[in-house]
C-alpha positions as CSV (number, residue, x, y, z in Angstrom):
1,X,34.7,94.5,16.5
2,X,35.5,92.9,13.1
3,X,33.3,90.1,11.9
4,X,35.1,86.8,11.2
5,X,34.5,84.8,8.0
6,X,34.2,81.1,8.3
7,X,34.3,78.6,5.5
8,X,31.5,76.1,5.7
9,X,32.9,72.5,5.7
10,X,31.5,70.5,2.9
11,X,31.9,66.8,2.1
12,X,30.9,65.1,-1.1
13,X,30.3,61.4,-1.0
14,X,30.0,59.4,-4.2
15,X,28.8,55.8,-4.4
16,X,30.4,53.7,-7.1
17,X,29.9,50.1,-8.0
18,X,33.1,48.3,-8.8
19,X,33.7,44.7,-9.7
20,X,36.7,42.9,-8.5
21,X,37.9,39.5,-9.7
22,X,39.7,37.7,-6.9
23,X,41.8,34.8,-7.9
24,X,43.4,32.4,-5.4
25,X,47.1,33.0,-4.9
26,X,47.9,29.5,-6.3
27,X,46.4,30.4,-9.7
28,X,48.5,33.5,-10.2
29,X,51.8,31.9,-9.0
30,X,52.2,33.4,-5.5
31,X,53.7,30.9,-3.1
32,X,54.4,31.1,0.6
33,X,58.0,31.6,1.6
34,X,59.8,28.4,2.5
35,X,61.9,28.4,5.7
36,X,64.8,26.8,3.8
37,X,65.1,29.9,1.6
38,X,66.0,32.0,4.7
39,X,69.0,30.1,6.1
40,X,72.0,32.2,7.2
41,X,74.2,31.1,4.3
42,X,71.8,32.3,1.6
43,X,71.0,35.6,3.4
44,X,74.7,36.4,4.1
45,X,75.2,37.7,0.6
46,X,72.6,40.4,1.1
47,X,74.0,41.8,4.4
48,X,75.3,45.3,4.4
49,X,77.6,44.6,7.3
50,X,78.1,41.2,9.0
51,X,78.3,42.7,12.5
52,X,74.8,44.3,12.3
53,X,73.3,41.8,9.8
54,X,71.2,44.6,8.2
55,X,69.8,44.2,4.7
56,X,69.5,47.3,2.5
57,X,66.7,47.4,0.0
58,X,65.7,49.8,-2.7
């Protein structure tokens, strides 16, 4: 009978210290979407087909 070779599983864990600077969204210019931006008239120009109302994005 042939002896099987097994590879011993090994995990290396490294601890790093990282610093993150978190800024409020208002300070970096991110605003919540307004419902008035998503009315049907504005979104119609982005539809692939009007019957399915799908929007293609890259």
